[in-house]
N, CA and C atoms as an extended XYZ file, in Angstrom:
582
Properties=species:S:1:pos:R:3:atomname:S:1:resname:S:1:resid:I:1 pbc="F F F"
N       -27.802       -1.736       15.521 N   MET     1
C       -26.605       -1.404       15.963 CA  MET     1
C       -25.560       -1.469       14.835 C   MET     1
N       -24.704       -0.409       14.865 N   ALA     2
C       -23.609       -0.410       13.776 CA  ALA     2
C       -22.666       -1.539       13.997 C   ALA     2
N       -22.270       -2.125       12.894 N   GLU     3
C       -21.171       -3.168       12.904 CA  GLU     3
C       -19.818       -2.553       13.059 C   GLU     3
N       -19.047       -2.926       14.110 N   GLN     4
C       -17.764       -2.536       14.237 CA  GLN     4
C       -16.806       -3.302       13.336 C   GLN     4
N       -15.852       -2.573       12.775 N   LYS     5
C       -14.782       -3.146       12.002 CA  LYS     5
C       -13.755       -3.833       12.798 C   LYS     5
N       -13.152       -4.884       12.308 N   ALA     6
C       -12.067       -5.591       12.995 CA  ALA     6
C       -10.888       -4.623       13.158 C   ALA     6
N       -10.336       -4.665       14.316 N   TYR     7
C        -9.099       -3.860       14.604 CA  TYR     7
C        -7.978       -4.495       13.842 C   TYR     7
N        -7.169       -3.507       13.198 N   GLN     8
C        -5.907       -3.817       12.538 CA  GLN     8
C        -4.774       -3.425       13.453 C   GLN     8
N        -3.904       -4.322       13.946 N   PRO     9
C        -2.855       -3.868       14.837 CA  PRO     9
C        -1.847       -3.024       13.957 C   PRO     9
N        -1.156       -2.142       14.693 N   LYS    10
C        -0.173       -1.253       14.148 CA  LYS    10
C         1.223       -1.534       14.699 C   LYS    10
N         2.166       -1.232       13.912 N   ASP    11
C         3.570       -1.524       14.368 CA  ASP    11
C         3.932       -0.430       15.402 C   ASP    11
N         4.083       -0.807       16.649 N   THR    12
C         4.360        0.093       17.729 CA  THR    12
C         5.803        0.783       17.649 C   THR    12
N         6.695       -0.057       17.431 N   ILE    13
C         8.189        0.389       17.294 CA  ILE    13
C         8.329        1.442       16.085 C   ILE    13
N         7.603        1.131       14.943 N   GLN    14
C         7.763        1.995       13.850 CA  GLN    14
C         7.071        3.409       14.142 C   GLN    14
N         5.905        3.399       14.723 N   ALA    15
C         5.177        4.496       15.110 CA  ALA    15
C         5.941        5.429       16.060 C   ALA    15
N         6.584        4.687       17.056 N   ALA    16
C         7.408        5.480       17.999 CA  ALA    16
C         8.624        6.097       17.443 C   ALA    16
N         9.285        5.334       16.604 N   ALA    17
C        10.498        5.817       15.903 CA  ALA    17
C        10.131        7.011       15.068 C   ALA    17
N         9.069        6.892       14.270 N   LYS    18
C         8.775        7.949       13.331 CA  LYS    18
C         8.433        9.253       14.171 C   LYS    18
N         7.526        9.050       15.283 N   ALA    19
C         7.262       10.281       15.954 CA  ALA    19
C         8.419       10.882       16.817 C   ALA    19
N         9.377        9.909       17.238 N   THR    20
C        10.585       10.506       17.820 CA  THR    20
C        11.453       11.273       16.972 C   THR    20
N        11.541       10.789       15.636 N   LEU    21
C        12.262       11.467       14.647 CA  LEU    21
C        11.666       12.875       14.315 C   LEU    21
N        10.301       12.869       14.201 N   TYR    22
C         9.660       14.182       13.900 CA  TYR    22
C         9.671       15.095       14.978 C   TYR    22
N         9.448       14.703       16.276 N   THR    23
C         9.372       15.606       17.335 CA  THR    23
C        10.846       15.989       17.716 C   THR    23
N        11.831       15.052       17.570 N   GLY    24
C        13.192       15.427       17.855 CA  GLY    24
C        13.745       16.394       16.770 C   GLY    24
N        13.240       16.404       15.580 N   SER    25
C        13.616       17.385       14.589 CA  SER    25
C        12.987       18.778       14.997 C   SER    25
N        11.759       18.758       15.464 N   ALA    26
C        11.185       19.993       15.905 CA  ALA    26
C        11.920       20.493       17.198 C   ALA    26
N        12.361       19.554       18.016 N   GLY    27
C        13.260       19.989       19.156 CA  GLY    27
C        14.567       20.607       18.693 C   GLY    27
N        15.195       20.069       17.667 N   LEU    28
C        16.474       20.666       17.122 CA  LEU    28
C        16.226       22.053       16.617 C   LEU    28
N        15.071       22.168       15.956 N   LEU    29
C        14.750       23.533       15.320 CA  LEU    29
C        14.492       24.513       16.596 C   LEU    29
N        13.771       24.030       17.676 N   PHE    30
C        13.586       24.955       18.777 CA  PHE    30
C        14.881       25.241       19.378 C   PHE    30
N        15.725       24.237       19.565 N   ALA    31
C        17.131       24.422       20.287 CA  ALA    31
C        17.912       25.501       19.372 C   ALA    31
N        17.833       25.351       18.108 N   ALA    32
C        18.606       26.196       17.133 CA  ALA    32
C        18.106       27.657       17.383 C   ALA    32
N        16.735       27.745       17.489 N   VAL    33
C        16.244       29.242       17.708 CA  VAL    33
C        16.677       29.656       19.046 C   VAL    33
N        16.648       28.854       20.070 N   GLN    34
C        17.077       29.307       21.407 CA  GLN    34
C        18.517       29.731       21.343 C   GLN    34
N        19.345       28.972       20.692 N   ASN    35
C        20.774       29.210       20.574 CA  ASN    35
C        20.985       30.486       19.831 C   ASN    35
N        20.234       30.778       18.832 N   THR    36
C        20.356       32.040       18.122 CA  THR    36
C        19.936       33.249       18.936 C   THR    36
N        19.024       33.158       19.780 N   LEU    37
C        18.463       34.242       20.611 CA  LEU    37
C        19.262       34.475       21.799 C   LEU    37
N        20.216       33.772       22.090 N   THR    38
C        20.993       34.030       23.445 CA  THR    38
C        21.817       35.323       23.195 C   THR    38
N        22.028       35.927       24.254 N   ARG    39
C        22.884       37.210       24.294 CA  ARG    39
C        24.420       36.847       24.198 C   ARG    39
N        24.795       35.833       24.664 N   GLN    40
C        26.290       35.466       24.489 CA  GLN    40
C        26.525       34.719       23.281 C   GLN    40
N        27.674       34.801       22.684 N   ASN    41
C        28.035       33.956       21.513 CA  ASN    41
C        28.563       32.637       22.099 C   ASN    41
N        27.751       31.567       21.933 N   ILE    42
C        28.219       30.221       22.538 CA  ILE    42
C        28.573       29.300       21.319 C   ILE    42
N        28.456       29.771       20.155 N   GLY    43
C        28.855       28.977       19.037 CA  GLY    43
C        27.765       28.050       18.463 C   GLY    43
N        28.070       27.343       17.360 N   ALA    44
C        27.127       26.540       16.716 CA  ALA    44
C        26.818       25.300       17.536 C   ALA    44
N        27.820       24.787       18.231 N   LEU    45
C        27.527       23.556       19.067 CA  LEU    45
C        26.796       23.780       20.239 C   LEU    45
N        26.382       25.043       20.549 N   GLY    46
C        25.582       25.402       21.730 CA  GLY    46
C        24.217       24.761       21.535 C   GLY    46
N        23.814       24.512       20.306 N   VAL    47
C        22.564       23.858       20.113 CA  VAL    47
C        22.473       22.512       20.928 C   VAL    47
N        23.512       21.736       20.813 N   PHE    48
C        23.647       20.567       21.531 CA  PHE    48
C        24.155       20.567       22.975 C   PHE    48
N        25.223       21.402       23.112 N   THR    49
C        25.662       21.450       24.440 CA  THR    49
C        24.920       22.210       25.500 C   THR    49
N        24.375       23.211       25.110 N   ARG    50
C        23.489       24.074       25.995 CA  ARG    50
C        22.016       23.793       26.006 C   ARG    50
N        21.449       23.579       24.719 N   PHE    51
C        20.055       23.471       24.645 CA  PHE    51
C        19.712       21.994       24.172 C   PHE    51
N        20.582       21.060       24.355 N   GLY    52
C        20.361       19.748       24.020 CA  GLY    52
C        19.185       19.062       24.693 C   GLY    52
N        18.950       19.598       25.947 N   GLY    53
C        17.751       19.097       26.765 CA  GLY    53
C        16.477       19.324       26.034 C   GLY    53
N        16.333       20.359       25.319 N   SER    54
C        15.064       20.679       24.565 CA  SER    54
C        14.971       19.597       23.495 C   SER    54
N        15.948       19.311       22.806 N   ILE    55
C        15.866       18.241       21.697 CA  ILE    55
C        15.447       16.917       22.456 C   ILE    55
N        16.098       16.505       23.456 N   GLY    56
C        15.722       15.301       24.215 CA  GLY    56
C        14.335       15.338       24.650 C   GLY    56
N        13.884       16.423       25.211 N   LEU    57
C        12.549       16.498       25.756 CA  LEU    57
C        11.513       16.330       24.669 C   LEU    57
N        11.657       17.137       23.538 N   PHE    58
C        10.738       16.971       22.480 CA  PHE    58
C        10.672       15.563       21.834 C   PHE    58
N        11.899       14.957       21.694 N   ALA    59
C        11.875       13.643       21.091 CA  ALA    59
C        11.287       12.593       22.065 C   ALA    59
N        11.547       12.756       23.349 N   GLY    60
C        10.995       11.843       24.342 CA  GLY    60
C         9.399       11.972       24.474 C   GLY    60
N         8.987       13.198       24.437 N   VAL    61
C         7.588       13.313       24.510 CA  VAL    61
C         6.789       12.707       23.286 C   VAL    61
N         7.324       12.995       22.109 N   GLY    62
C         6.640       12.461       20.921 CA  GLY    62
C         6.755       10.932       20.840 C   GLY    62
N         7.951       10.429       21.169 N   GLY    63
C         8.071        8.951       21.178 CA  GLY    63
C         7.291        8.223       22.117 C   GLY    63
N         7.259        8.826       23.253 N   THR    64
C         6.423        8.215       24.488 CA  THR    64
C         4.954        8.249       24.063 C   THR    64
N         4.502        9.406       23.539 N   TYR    65
C         3.045        9.477       23.224 CA  TYR    65
C         2.710        8.368       22.136 C   TYR    65
N         3.554        8.350       21.032 N   ALA    66
C         3.278        7.385       19.980 CA  ALA    66
C         3.347        5.978       20.455 C   ALA    66
N         4.337        5.602       21.254 N   PHE    67
C         4.453        4.267       21.714 CA  PHE    67
C         3.281        3.812       22.639 C   PHE    67
N         3.047        4.672       23.647 N   ILE    68
C         1.934        4.251       24.588 CA  ILE    68
C         0.586        4.122       23.980 C   ILE    68
N         0.304        5.166       23.074 N   SER    69
C        -1.009        5.150       22.529 CA  SER    69
C        -1.197        3.887       21.522 C   SER    69
N        -0.082        3.658       20.679 N   THR    70
C        -0.252        2.634       19.804 CA  THR    70
C        -0.193        1.306       20.536 C   THR    70
N         0.622        1.119       21.548 N   ALA    71
C         0.751       -0.132       22.306 CA  ALA    71
C        -0.600       -0.408       23.020 C   ALA    71
N        -1.251        0.668       23.604 N   SER    72
C        -2.528        0.455       24.285 CA  SER    72
C        -3.646        0.104       23.268 C   SER    72
N        -3.533        0.702       22.049 N   ALA    73
C        -4.565        0.308       21.126 CA  ALA    73
C        -4.389       -1.153       20.638 C   ALA    73
N        -3.148       -1.604       20.465 N   ASN    74
C        -2.870       -2.959       20.174 CA  ASN    74
C        -3.258       -3.920       21.221 C   ASN    74
N        -3.073       -3.602       22.414 N   LEU    75
C        -3.419       -4.435       23.648 CA  LEU    75
C        -4.993       -4.490       23.871 C   LEU    75
N        -5.553       -3.347       23.724 N   ARG    76
C        -6.983       -3.329       23.975 CA  ARG    76
C        -7.832       -3.708       22.696 C   ARG    76
N        -7.131       -3.808       21.488 N   GLU    77
C        -7.699       -4.033       20.305 CA  GLU    77
C        -8.919       -3.111       20.025 C   GLU    77
N        -8.715       -1.796       20.360 N   LYS    78
C        -9.738       -0.806       20.048 CA  LYS    78
C        -8.953        0.535       19.690 C   LYS    78
N        -9.468        1.313       18.830 N   ASN    79
C        -8.887        2.609       18.500 CA  ASN    79
C        -9.980        3.663       18.984 C   ASN    79
N        -9.747        4.075       20.163 N   ASP    80
C       -10.691        5.071       20.799 CA  ASP    80
C        -9.894        6.100       21.541 C   ASP    80
N       -10.570        7.134       22.090 N   PRO    81
C        -9.816        8.254       22.811 CA  PRO    81
C        -9.027        7.793       24.046 C   PRO    81
N        -9.327        6.642       24.577 N   TYR    82
C        -8.632        6.209       25.695 CA  TYR    82
C        -7.167        5.996       25.461 C   TYR    82
N        -6.902        5.478       24.261 N   ASN    83
C        -5.473        5.281       23.878 CA  ASN    83
C        -4.691        6.607       23.781 C   ASN    83
N        -5.266        7.723       23.220 N   GLN    84
C        -4.706        8.952       23.100 CA  GLN    84
C        -4.487        9.527       24.560 C   GLN    84
N        -5.468        9.193       25.491 N   ALA    85
C        -5.342        9.757       26.804 CA  ALA    85
C        -4.310        9.120       27.532 C   ALA    85
N        -4.108        7.822       27.420 N   LEU    86
C        -2.902        7.199       28.055 CA  LEU    86
C        -1.597        7.670       27.550 C   LEU    86
N        -1.565        7.745       26.222 N   GLY    87
C        -0.267        8.275       25.552 CA  GLY    87
C        -0.070        9.695       26.057 C   GLY    87
N        -1.103       10.517       26.077 N   GLY    88
C        -0.988       11.905       26.433 CA  GLY    88
C        -0.621       12.065       27.853 C   GLY    88
N        -1.077       11.250       28.789 N   PHE    89
C        -0.739       11.316       30.171 CA  PHE    89
C         0.779       11.069       30.404 C   PHE    89
N         1.318       10.018       29.645 N   CYS    90
C         2.695        9.636       29.834 CA  CYS    90
C         3.571       10.778       29.216 C   CYS    90
N         3.221       11.211       28.078 N   ALA    91
C         3.958       12.321       27.399 CA  ALA    91
C         3.923       13.629       28.264 C   ALA    91
N         2.745       13.989       28.861 N   GLY    92
C         2.562       15.101       29.627 CA  GLY    92
C         3.365       14.997       30.838 C   GLY    92
N         3.396       13.769       31.387 N   ALA    93
C         4.225       13.590       32.651 CA  ALA    93
C         5.644       13.884       32.345 C   ALA    93
N         6.152       13.528       31.165 N   LEU    94
C         7.527       13.835       30.867 CA  LEU    94
C         7.783       15.338       30.846 C   LEU    94
N         6.721       16.083       30.367 N   LEU    95
C         6.825       17.593       30.399 CA  LEU    95
C         7.037       18.056       31.756 C   LEU    95
N         6.411       17.398       32.777 N   GLY    96
C         6.508       17.916       34.100 CA  GLY    96
C         7.773       17.517       34.848 C   GLY    96
N         8.573       16.528       34.297 N   VAL    97
C         9.714       16.017       35.062 CA  VAL    97
C        10.681       17.096       35.329 C   VAL    97
N        11.041       18.091       34.368 N   PRO    98
C        12.031       18.988       34.628 CA  PRO    98
C        11.741       19.969       35.804 C   PRO    98
N        10.448       20.110       36.186 N   LYS    99
C        10.147       20.864       37.462 CA  LYS    99
C        10.475       20.163       38.727 C   LYS    99
N        10.626       18.858       38.719 N   ARG   100
C        11.067       18.114       39.827 CA  ARG   100
C         9.945       18.153       40.987 C   ARG   100
N         8.742       18.318       40.601 N   GLN   101
C         7.592       18.191       41.531 CA  GLN   101
C         6.540       17.249       41.110 C   GLN   101
N         6.119       16.373       42.004 N   MET   102
C         5.125       15.457       41.520 CA  MET   102
C         3.799       16.041       41.106 C   MET   102
N         3.430       17.160       41.732 N   SER   103
C         2.178       17.817       41.351 CA  SER   103
C         2.278       18.282       39.875 C   SER   103
N         3.465       18.732       39.465 N   SER   104
C         3.692       19.195       38.120 CA  SER   104
C         3.672       18.025       37.150 C   SER   104
N         4.229       16.955       37.570 N   VAL   105
C         4.177       15.755       36.644 CA  VAL   105
C         2.754       15.314       36.458 C   VAL   105
N         2.027       15.141       37.485 N   ILE   106
C         0.640       14.568       37.376 CA  ILE   106
C        -0.226       15.722       36.721 C   ILE   106
N        -0.098       16.941       37.038 N   GLY   107
C        -0.962       18.009       36.567 CA  GLY   107
C        -0.665       18.128       34.928 C   GLY   107
N         0.538       18.162       34.588 N   ARG   108
C         0.695       18.302       33.093 CA  ARG   108
C         0.398       16.990       32.310 C   ARG   108
N         0.504       15.880       33.024 N   GLY   109
C        -0.021       14.658       32.378 CA  GLY   109
C        -1.385       14.640       32.250 C   GLY   109
N        -2.192       14.987       33.223 N   VAL   110
C        -3.536       15.140       33.134 CA  VAL   110
C        -4.153       16.071       32.076 C   VAL   110
N        -3.485       17.285       32.019 N   LEU   111
C        -3.835       18.287       31.069 CA  LEU   111
C        -3.625       17.807       29.693 C   LEU   111
N        -2.493       17.245       29.397 N   VAL   112
C        -2.222       16.779       28.017 CA  VAL   112
C        -3.165       15.594       27.728 C   VAL   112
N        -3.407       14.746       28.616 N   ALA   113
C        -4.322       13.581       28.416 CA  ALA   113
C        -5.662       14.058       28.131 C   ALA   113
N        -6.227       15.005       28.816 N   ILE   114
C        -7.647       15.444       28.542 CA  ILE   114
C        -7.639       16.174       27.144 C   ILE   114
N        -6.610       16.987       26.874 N   THR   115
C        -6.554       17.688       25.624 CA  THR   115
C        -6.508       16.678       24.349 C   THR   115
N        -5.651       15.677       24.470 N   LEU   116
C        -5.525       14.725       23.288 CA  LEU   116
C        -6.770       13.854       23.225 C   LEU   116
N        -7.269       13.438       24.393 N   ALA   117
C        -8.518       12.565       24.349 CA  ALA   117
C        -9.701       13.395       23.772 C   ALA   117
N        -9.844       14.621       24.099 N   ALA   118
C       -10.903       15.527       23.516 CA  ALA   118
C       -10.669       15.639       22.085 C   ALA   118
N        -9.410       15.865       21.630 N   ALA   119
C        -9.205       15.963       20.168 CA  ALA   119
C        -9.472       14.760       19.371 C   ALA   119
N        -9.144       13.614       20.010 N   SER   120
C        -9.496       12.365       19.467 CA  SER   120
C       -10.989       12.073       19.370 C   SER   120
N       -11.645       12.395       20.526 N   TYR   121
C       -13.059       12.186       20.582 CA  TYR   121
C       -13.892       12.987       19.557 C   TYR   121
N       -13.407       14.252       19.250 N   THR   122
C       -14.084       15.184       18.312 CA  THR   122
C       -13.671       14.855       16.915 C   THR   122
N       -12.785       13.941       16.637 N   GLY   123
C       -12.485       13.534       15.226 CA  GLY   123
C       -11.102       14.031       14.820 C   GLY   123
N       -10.377       14.686       15.598 N   ASN   124
C        -9.143       15.217       15.169 CA  ASN   124
C        -7.936       14.454       15.850 C   ASN   124
N        -7.918       13.203       15.578 N   SER   125
C        -6.957       12.398       16.371 CA  SER   125
C        -5.540       12.773       15.809 C   SER   125
N        -4.600       12.968       16.752 N   MET   126
C        -3.265       13.316       16.361 CA  MET   126
C        -2.365       12.107       16.019 C   MET   126
N        -1.557       12.213       14.957 N   LEU   127
C        -0.617       11.167       14.512 CA  LEU   127
C        -1.324        9.989       14.197 C   LEU   127
N        -2.521        9.992       13.693 N   SER   128
C        -3.229        8.778       13.169 CA  SER   128
C        -3.752        9.055       11.791 C   SER   128
N        -3.884        8.086       11.030 N   GLU   129
C        -4.383        8.121        9.652 CA  GLU   129
C        -5.801        7.730        9.551 C   GLU   129
N        -6.751        8.560        9.317 N   THR   130
C        -8.177        8.138        9.295 CA  THR   130
C        -8.566        8.165        7.756 C   THR   130
N        -8.921        7.117        7.198 N   VAL   131
C        -9.315        7.090        5.742 CA  VAL   131
C       -10.812        6.520        5.795 C   VAL   131
N       -11.630        7.268        5.133 N   ASP   132
C       -12.998        6.881        4.942 CA  ASP   132
C       -13.119        6.054        3.661 C   ASP   132
N       -13.219        4.791        3.842 N   THR   133
C       -13.269        3.930        2.659 CA  THR   133
C       -14.707        3.636        2.230 C   THR   133
N       -15.715        4.105        2.989 N   ASP   134
C       -17.071        3.855        2.609 CA  ASP   134
C       -17.448        4.653        1.341 C   ASP   134
N       -16.886        5.798        1.171 N   THR   135
C       -17.398        6.659        0.053 CA  THR   135
C       -16.223        6.567       -1.038 C   THR   135
N       -16.630        6.563       -2.280 N   ASP   136
C       -15.814        6.548       -3.431 CA  ASP   136
C       -15.617        7.954       -3.776 C   ASP   136
N       -14.315        8.363       -3.680 N   ARG   137
C       -14.088        9.916       -3.941 CA  ARG   137
C       -14.368       10.259       -5.377 C   ARG   137
N       -14.099        9.396       -6.329 N   PHE   138
C       -14.318        9.610       -7.710 CA  PHE   138
C       -15.809        9.955       -7.996 C   PHE   138
N       -16.617        9.088       -7.426 N   LEU   139
C       -18.062        9.133       -7.701 CA  LEU   139
C       -18.637       10.450       -6.962 C   LEU   139
N       -18.124       10.707       -5.738 N   SER   140
C       -18.635       11.906       -5.045 CA  SER   140
C       -18.197       13.215       -5.781 C   SER   140
N       -16.927       13.255       -6.209 N   LYS   141
C       -16.510       14.372       -7.023 CA  LYS   141
C       -17.161       14.498       -8.306 C   LYS   141
N       -17.547       13.496       -9.058 N   SER   142
C       -18.311       13.476      -10.260 CA  SER   142
C       -19.752       14.052      -10.014 C   SER   142
N       -20.268       13.667       -8.880 N   GLU   143
C       -21.654       14.056       -8.562 CA  GLU   143
C       -21.627       15.607       -8.228 C   GLU   143
N       -20.599       15.995       -7.533 N   ILE   144
C       -20.423       17.500       -7.258 CA  ILE   144
C       -20.330       18.331       -8.623 C   ILE   144
N       -19.473       17.740       -9.485 N   ARG   145
C       -19.200       18.530      -10.760 CA  ARG   145
C       -20.521       18.573      -11.520 C   ARG   145
N       -21.307       17.439      -11.681 N   ASN   146
C       -22.461       17.470      -12.396 CA  ASN   146
C       -23.586       18.462      -11.767 C   ASN   146
N       -23.509       18.400      -10.355 N   ARG   147
C       -24.600       19.210       -9.757 CA  ARG   147
C       -24.293       20.725       -9.871 C   ARG   147
N       -23.048       21.098       -9.886 N   PHE   148
C       -22.798       22.466       -9.860 CA  PHE   148
C       -22.149       23.133      -11.094 C   PHE   148
N       -22.123       22.350      -12.141 N   ARG   149
C       -21.562       22.709      -13.451 CA  ARG   149
C       -22.575       23.663      -14.150 C   ARG   149
N       -22.070       24.719      -14.749 N   ARG   150
C       -22.972       25.682      -15.409 CA  ARG   150
C       -22.758       25.457      -17.003 C   ARG   150
N       -23.747       25.718      -17.678 N   PRO   151
C       -23.626       25.567      -19.118 CA  PRO   151
C       -22.643       26.562      -19.671 C   PRO   151
N       -21.869       26.334      -20.807 N   VAL   152
C       -20.903       27.303      -21.293 CA  VAL   152
C       -21.565       28.473      -21.861 C   VAL   152
N       -22.754       28.430      -22.501 N   ASN   153
C       -23.363       29.639      -22.879 CA  ASN   153
C       -23.774       30.665      -21.877 C   ASN   153
N       -24.165       30.082      -20.737 N   GLU   154
C       -24.519       30.889      -19.551 CA  GLU   154
C       -23.045       31.635      -19.063 C   GLU   154
N       -22.127       30.955      -19.070 N   LEU   155
C       -20.798       31.545      -18.563 CA  LEU   155
C       -20.352       32.576      -19.605 C   LEU   155
N       -20.524       32.317      -20.856 N   ILE   156
C       -20.052       33.241      -21.945 CA  ILE   156
C       -20.971       34.475      -21.949 C   ILE   156
N       -22.280       34.317      -21.662 N   ASN   157
C       -23.009       35.527      -21.525 CA  ASN   157
C       -22.728       36.352      -20.342 C   ASN   157
N       -22.223       35.796      -19.221 N   GLU   158
C       -21.937       36.586      -18.035 CA  GLU   158
C       -20.582       37.240      -18.124 C   GLU   158
N       -19.568       36.428      -18.500 N   ILE   159
C       -18.198       36.971      -18.442 CA  ILE   159
C       -17.539       37.199      -19.641 C   ILE   159
N       -18.092       36.832      -20.765 N   GLY   160
C       -17.554       36.959      -22.118 CA  GLY   160
C       -16.645       35.908      -22.433 C   GLY   160
N       -16.190       35.919      -23.786 N   GLU   161
C       -15.264       34.974      -24.255 CA  GLU   161
C       -13.860       35.367      -23.950 C   GLU   161
N       -12.979       34.406      -23.950 N   GLY   162
C       -11.537       34.649      -23.635 CA  GLY   162
C       -11.156       33.987      -22.322 C   GLY   162
N        -9.977       33.982      -22.017 N   ARG   163
C        -9.296       33.453      -20.761 CA  ARG   163
C        -9.651       31.927      -20.668 C   ARG   163
N        -9.644       31.308      -21.831 N   GLY   164
C        -9.828       29.712      -21.905 CA  GLY   164
C       -11.284       29.348      -22.138 C   GLY   164
N       -12.143       30.303      -22.162 N   ILE   165
C       -13.676       30.024      -22.348 CA  ILE   165
C       -13.999       30.520      -23.752 C   ILE   165
N       -14.309       29.689      -24.651 N   TYR   166
C       -14.672       30.005      -25.941 CA  TYR   166
C       -15.998       29.269      -26.463 C   TYR   166
N       -16.868       29.906      -27.052 N   GLY   167
C       -18.111       29.286      -27.513 CA  GLY   167
C       -17.874       28.733      -28.901 C   GLY   167
N       -18.942       27.987      -29.363 N   PRO   168
C       -18.880       27.498      -30.714 CA  PRO   168
C       -18.756       28.519      -31.724 C   PRO   168
N       -17.988       28.457      -32.679 N   GLY   169
C       -17.812       29.503      -33.808 CA  GLY   169
C       -16.967       30.616      -33.503 C   GLY   169
N       -16.175       30.559      -32.442 N   TYR   170
C       -15.299       31.619      -31.914 CA  TYR   170
C       -14.259       32.005      -32.996 C   TYR   170
N       -13.673       30.983      -33.554 N   GLU   171
C       -12.559       31.229      -34.553 CA  GLU   171
C       -12.996       32.143      -35.720 C   GLU   171
N       -14.253       31.749      -36.250 N   GLU   172
C       -14.797       32.485      -37.351 CA  GLU   172
C       -15.174       33.966      -36.995 C   GLU   172
N       -15.764       34.102      -35.730 N   ARG   173
C       -16.082       35.471      -35.390 CA  ARG   173
C       -14.772       36.270      -35.085 C   ARG   173
N       -13.671       35.646      -34.535 N   ARG   174
C       -12.485       36.420      -34.367 CA  ARG   174
C       -11.860       36.827      -35.662 C   ARG   174
N       -11.820       35.891      -36.656 N   ARG   175
C       -11.336       36.185      -37.924 CA  ARG   175
C       -12.108       37.393      -38.593 C   ARG   175
N       -13.413       37.433      -38.437 N   GLN   176
C       -14.229       38.431      -39.067 CA  GLN   176
C       -13.950       39.799      -38.260 C   GLN   176
N       -13.788       39.719      -36.986 N   ARG   177
C       -13.616       40.867      -36.229 CA  ARG   177
C       -12.223       41.590      -36.578 C   ARG   177
N       -11.124       40.826      -36.719 N   ILE   178
C        -9.876       41.312      -37.062 CA  ILE   178
C        -9.910       41.844      -38.501 C   ILE   178
N       -10.538       41.215      -39.353 N   LYS   179
C       -10.686       41.688      -40.829 CA  LYS   179
C       -11.440       43.021      -40.875 C   LYS   179
N       -12.493       43.210      -40.037 N   GLU   180
C       -13.208       44.506      -39.968 CA  GLU   180
C       -12.399       45.638      -39.414 C   GLU   180
N       -11.766       45.263      -38.240 N   ASN   181
C       -11.037       46.294      -37.422 CA  ASN   181
C        -9.714       46.657      -37.995 C   ASN   181
N        -8.971       45.638      -38.482 N   TYR   182
C        -7.521       45.939      -38.940 CA  TYR   182
C        -7.306       45.726      -40.345 C   TYR   182
N        -8.189       45.122      -41.056 N   GLY   183
C        -8.065       44.859      -42.426 CA  GLY   183
C        -7.074       43.660      -42.753 C   GLY   183
N        -6.822       42.907      -41.770 N   ILE   184
C        -5.871       41.675      -41.949 CA  ILE   184
C        -6.662       40.478      -42.156 C   ILE   184
N        -6.278       39.686      -43.155 N   ASP   185
C        -6.987       38.434      -43.363 CA  ASP   185
C        -6.273       37.309      -42.624 C   ASP   185
N        -6.788       36.722      -41.598 N   VAL   186
C        -6.238       35.673      -40.833 CA  VAL   186
C        -6.490       34.421      -41.460 C   VAL   186
N        -5.387       33.684      -41.877 N   PRO   187
C        -5.537       32.314      -42.569 CA  PRO   187
C        -5.950       31.183      -41.593 C   PRO   187
N        -6.497       30.193      -42.203 N   GLU   188
C        -6.859       28.963      -41.407 CA  GLU   188
C        -5.633       28.438      -40.779 C   GLU   188
N        -5.593       27.969      -39.537 N   PRO   189
C        -4.435       27.364      -38.940 CA  PRO   189
C        -4.037       26.124      -39.802 C   PRO   189
N        -2.689       25.869      -39.716 N   TYR   190
C        -2.138       24.818      -40.516 CA  TYR   190
C        -2.654       23.441      -40.044 C   TYR   190
N        -2.983       23.313      -38.798 N   TYR   191
C        -3.424       21.989      -38.296 CA  TYR   191
C        -4.841       21.738      -38.648 C   TYR   191
N        -5.636       22.715      -39.173 N   LYS   192
C        -6.961       22.501      -39.573 CA  LYS   192
C        -7.109       22.353      -41.032 C   LYS   192
N        -6.050       22.581      -41.759 N   LYS   193
C        -6.172       22.435      -43.224 CA  LYS   193
C        -6.210       20.987      -43.579 C   LYS   193
N        -6.943       20.666      -44.667 N   PRO   194
C        -6.984       19.166      -45.069 CA  PRO   194
C        -5.795       18.736      -45.731 C   PRO   194
């Protein structure tokens, strides 16, 4: 049986504040677009006066999701899809509140909960940081480089010299080619002179 790692508690308030800020900013952008697309000219403050509910709804949904999912993970001391399902249900329920029908509140809550739990179960957890510390990135990248690196001579034979790929003795061959074709004697570079 695989050994489970010890759960590391997360700061619930910080996660909720960060998510509220991000989703509130997205709501502000959405409200600005709504304000821009109206037929009447309601001014720049229409973003807040007329479409401020969108900003609040976006911020509330993001903050609620982050708070509930992080708090349930801390209380249960597990990081699994149930946390995202609980957070998703509460956030989805907020999406149903403007309809003022209980079926809409529960239906949207269940829909968002199932979607986020499925995303978490399949490995695409939202708003969480997953870092695989078991593999060393440097060693794996070095292994890939060594496995798929081609010899320089093979590259030169296929694509030719130039564009940053030069074989041994290139400078001498270049000097000779310029001397033959143009009659110009190319001197040794100053940094190679003794």
